[in-house]
C-alpha positions in Angstrom: 3.9 30.2 9.7 1.1 29.1 7.6 -1.4 26.4 9.0 -0.5 24.0 6.2 3.4 24.3 7.1 2.8 23.2 10.8 3.6 19.6 11.7 0.7 17.2 11.7 -0.4 16.3 15.2 0.6 12.7 16.2 -3.0 11.6 17.2 -4.8 12.7 14.1 -8.6 12.5 13.7 -8.9 9.5 11.8 -6.7 7.7 14.2 -9.2 9.0 17.1 -12.2 7.9 15.1 -10.9 4.4 14.4 -10.3 3.9 18.1 -13.7 5.1 19.2 -16.2 2.8 20.7 -19.3 2.4 18.6 -21.5 0.3 20.9 -23.6 3.3 22.1 -24.6 4.5 18.8 -28.1 3.7 17.1 -28.4 2.3 13.5 -29.4 5.8 12.4 -26.3 7.4 14.0 -24.1 4.6 12.5 -25.6 5.2 9.1 -25.2 9.0 9.4 -21.5 8.5 10.3 -20.9 6.1 7.4 -22.3 8.7 5.0 -20.1 11.4 6.5 -17.0 9.2 6.2 -18.0 8.3 2.8 -18.1 11.9 1.8 -14.7 12.6 3.5 -13.1 9.6 1.4 -14.5 11.2 -1.8 -13.2 14.7 -0.7 -9.7 13.1 0.1 -9.9 11.1 -3.0 -10.7 14.1 -5.3 -7.7 16.0 -3.6 -5.3 13.0 -4.1 -6.4 13.2 -7.9 -6.0 16.8 -8.2 -2.6 16.7 -6.6 -1.6 13.7 -9.0 -2.7 15.6 -11.9 -0.7 18.8 -10.9 2.3 16.7 -10.5 1.8 15.1 -14.0 1.6 18.4 -15.5 4.6 19.6 -13.8 6.6 16.5 -14.8 5.3 17.0 -18.5 6.5 20.6 -18.4 9.7 20.3 -16.6 10.5 16.5 -17.1 10.3 14.0 -14.0 13.0 13.9 -11.6 13.5 10.1 -12.1 14.0 10.4 -15.9 17.0 12.9 -15.6 18.6 10.7 -12.8 18.5 7.5 -15.1 21.4 8.5 -17.6 24.4 6.4 -17.5 
């Protein structure tokens, strides 16, 4: 089984990060964490946009599933 085919674990890393106490972090560490998270947001956004463009291209080539289902 390919790694991408495995089920996602229930306690994903984003949930773990969100529940972590930040009280012991310095301002510098918090700024570094924000920069890292902003980089991750940009990476996820780019992947989402790439996937959406791929889907639009496939729909343009093969027709979108919703357009073939709407015939009366």
